[in-house]
N, C-alpha and C positions, 0 to 999 in steps of 0.2 A: 504494500500500500504506500502511496506517495503521501508524505507529510510536508506541510508548509509551515515555515516560521516567518510570519509577517509582523512588521513593526513600523513605527514612525507616525501613525495616525494621531489625531488629537484635535484640539480646539485652537483656532487661530483667528486673529482679526483679519478683515478684508485688507488685501495688499501684502499680507505676510507670506511666510514660506514654511514648507515642511519637506522632509525627505523620507520617502518610504523605502523599506528594504524587504527583501524576500529571499529565503533560501528554501529550495525544494530538496528533500531527502527521502530515502527509501528506495522503492523498486522502480528506479528510472534506468533506462538503457543508454540513450544518447540525447541529451537535451539540446535542441537547436535554437528554438525561439522561446524567450521568456518576456513577460511584460505585465501590463496592468489593464484591467477593465474596471468599470465602476457602475454602480446602480444607485440611483436616487429613489426615494420612496415613490411608489406608483409609476415608476419609469422602467423601461427595458434596460438590461445590461448593455453597455456600450464600450467599445474599444477606446482606451486612452492613449497608450503607446506600447509598442513592442520592439524588441531588438534581437537580432540573431547573433549567433556565436561568431559569424564572419564579419560583423560590424554594421550590417544593414539595420535600419530602423524605420518605423512608420508611426506617425502621429495623427491623432484626430485633429481636425481643423480648429476646434475650439481650445486647444492647448498649445498650438504651434507658437513658438516664441516665448512661451512661459514655462513649459515643462521640458526636462531633459532626462532621457532614459540612458542608463549605462549598465554594462555587464561587469561583474567582478572577475577577478582572475580565475576563480572557480566557475565552471560552466553552469552550476546550479544556483547562481546568485544573480540578482538584478536589483537595481536601485532606480528610484524616480525622484528627481529633484523638482519640486513644485514651487514656483515663484509667482508673485503677483496674484495670489489666490483671490477668488471671487466667491460671493455667497452661492452662486450657482454651481460651484465646484463641490458643494456639500454632497457627500455620497459615501457609500461603502465601497472601498477600493479592494479589488480582488487580484491577487497574484495569479498569473497565467503561465502555463508550461505546455510546450509542444514537444512530445517525446517521440523520437524515432526508434521503433522497435527493430529487432534483428531481421525481420522480413521486409523492412523498408516501409512498413505501414506506420501511421501516426496515431498517437493517443494524446488527447487534450485534457488538461486538468485545470481547475480553479481552486484557490485556497479558500479559507474560511472568511476572509475579509478583515479589513481594518477601517474603522470609522474616521472620516475626515469631515470636520465641521468648520465652516467659515462664517463668522458672524459679521454683521454690518454695523 
């Protein structure tokens, strides 16, 4: 079973910053892509940012220029630096893993989530 260690969420004033971190451990084969999704109350889960082990990244339009995703030296770690936070960024943020299995198929996982609350 894959286990996630997510941290960095909390309460921050509008315009402030937070950094999220995630480590995925357990039964993983070859983690290629890691990143973050988020879900606000009553809303669908949406992509925030993802990054591959080769250095590629993809950001949602609403965070471009404000958030930066990075991978740690270990393939199972990912960080999200969030600057200029807005109240609409308030959501539960979920760590995401794309795991390539031995037969070249993929398994996708999401962590338990960490709450980010931005006050106005």
